[in-house]
GUVEXSE-893977 format. One record per residue (C-alpha): z, x, y. Coordinates in pm, whole numbers, padded with zeros to 5 digits, always signed. Layout:
<atoms>
ZXY;...
</atoms>
This chain:
<atoms>
+00266+08359+02877;+00276+08093+03204;+00496+07773+03038;+00257+07537+03209;-00017+07651+03043;+00190+07621+02677;+00265+07278+02760;-00075+07166+02866;-00216+07350+02575;+00020+07153+02328;-00067+06809+02484;-00422+06902+02430;-00379+06975+02059;-00214+06622+02037;-00489+06427+02202;-00722+06592+01994;-00553+06557+01619;-00490+06188+01762;-00888+06140+01852;-00968+06290+01516;-00683+06095+01349;-00861+05771+01471;-01235+05875+01400;-01161+05954+01039;-00996+05613+01000;-01101+05299+00806;-00911+04977+00982;-01013+04738+00706;-01252+04568+00949;-01551+04758+00830;-01468+04736+00423;-01511+04368+00520;-01859+04374+00663;-01961+04582+00372;-01811+04347+00108;-01978+04052+00280;-02330+04248+00304;-02287+04268-00034;-02239+03931-00125;-02489+03809+00094;-02760+04046-00085;-02567+03938-00410;-02645+03602-00338;-03040+03623-00221;-03093+03807-00498;-02943+03549-00731;-03137+03234-00551;-03474+03431-00554;-03415+03513-00945;-03341+03087-00981;-03675+02972-00786;-03880+03239-00952;-03916+03051-01284;-03995+02762-01096;-04254+02923-00885;-04419+03086-01160;-04477+02729-01380;-04581+02590-01061;-04873+02866-01020;-04929+02844-01419;-04972+02436-01386;-05198+02448-01066;-05415+02747-01282;-05427+02479-01575;-05736+02287-01619;-05670+01906-01549;-05743+01682-01861;-06074+01534-01940;-06140+01189-02120;-06240+01228-02530;-06624+01138-02381;-06605+01465-02137;-06428+01693-02380;-06757+01848-02478;-06867+01956-02134;-06503+02096-02081;-06581+02313-02404;-06964+02406-02308;-06809+02510-01950;-06433+02592-01864;-06451+02523-01493;-06571+02130-01524;-06378+01873-01403;-06406+01511-01484;-06258+01418-01154;-06514+01622-00939;-06816+01531-01130;-06722+01158-01082;-06667+01166-00776;-07015+01347-00690;-07162+01105-00937;-07074+00796-00743;-07166+00943-00420;-07512+01014-00561;-07575+00655-00782;-07530+00477-00382;-07718+00730-00167;-07975+00699-00417;-07985+00301-00477;-07990+00293-00104;-08274+00524-00098;-08476+00308-00342;-08434-00006-00196;-08567+00120+00170;-08841+00316+00000;-08742+00662+00127;-08729+00867-00188;-08791+01179-00013;-08420+01166+00087;-08303+01211-00265;-08605+01381-00432;-08375+01714-00525;-08132+01492-00702;-08436+01337-00937;-08586+01470-01209;-08988+01454-01214;-08969+01153-01424;-08740+00962-01232;-08914+01048-00932;-09236+00871-01057;-09085+00608-01179;-08876+00508-00861;-09204+00595-00671;-09436+00382-00871;-09166+00078-00851;-09170+00125-00494;-09562+00122-00448;-09589-00222-00649;-09325-00351-00433;-09481-00240-00125;-09847-00387-00255;-09691-00730-00319;-09590-00749+00021;-09239-00760-00087;-08943-00585+00111;-08576-00535-00041;-08278-00593+00173;-07957-00432+00004;-07578-00378+00152;-07388-00214-00119;-07034-00305-00104;-06831-00030-00322;-06816+00085-00663;-06509-00043-00908;-06556+00185-01124;-06726+00463-01296;-06690+00638-01595;-06832+00905-01836;-06969+00700-02184;-07131+00997-02330;-07199+01358-02305;-07368+01653-02492;-07483+02006-02476;-07832+02064-02623;-07884+02467-02567;-07770+02574-02175;-07810+02152-02101;-07510+02006-01959;-07598+01582-01999;-07337+01305-01857;-07400+00971-01949;-07197+00813-01666;-07183+00417-01640;-07140+00232-01262;-06959-00084-01185;-07062-00193-00839;-07056-00477-00583;-07368-00504-00410;-07596-00786-00179;-07936-00760-00278;-08204-00961-00151;-08616-00938-00190;-08847-01114+00065;-09186-01176+00084;-09398-01116+00355;-09289-01393+00576;-08926-01328+00541;-08892-01606+00253;-08631-01479-00034;-08757-01434-00359;-08534-01299-00559;-08145-01269-00462;-07910-01454-00245;-07800-01279+00111;-07449-01495+00076;-07357-01375-00306;-07218-01054-00400;-07346-00929-00731;-07152-00720-00983;-07397-00471-01096;-07314-00242-01379;-07616+00095-01448;-07581+00343-01689;-07764+00664-01578;-07759+00995-01697;-07718+01340-01559;-07771+01672-01658;-07701+02010-01561;-07823+02352-01638;-07479+02510-01737;-07602+02856-01641;-07718+02752-01299;-07560+02834-01001;-07648+02492-00822;-07347+02280-00878;-07570+01949-00840;-07626+01748-01125;-07985+01594-01153;-08027+01217-01246;-08287+01222-01564;-08232+00870-01689;-08184+00505-01551;-08086+00205-01748;-07858-00121-01711;-07516-00152-01926;-07442-00358-02167;
</atoms>
């Protein structure tokens, strides 16, 4: 065989041997990368394990119903979804709306929130005021306090007696505009005790005013 070919074959074999040797060798740099990846994954898993109990506890706290006052406990026992804060927020809005509607004589705007007996009583009072030629001016300053003072569940009906303390400017005038009751320059502290009722099985979340009275 030609000596030149033998030399070329030997050189080619040596180059291939070195190439395969390099391809099959780990330098240690790859191992550091692998180790770093494992360390990162382990740290991420540990961090996730540390945060999961806190997140789980937070979820439980959010799902757990908020406490209610002693006077509202009967309502919570009857309806696990009853939230006292939500009820009082709605009751205060209804109280202000109904008081203003009564003062203006516009009972139709609040008819859906009044029982038949309360609506009839308010209507008679408004008619008597109109027959006397009197008008009522009212400025609702705000509610200082509202709380459930009594509650009960009778059959499927939930009832909450609610006490309101509010600031109002109330003035009654005759046909000539003379003041017959109240003072336009005085803010009165008004205390009322109203009773709202709602059927537990009803899909309607609104409570209906079933009785009114002054607070002691």
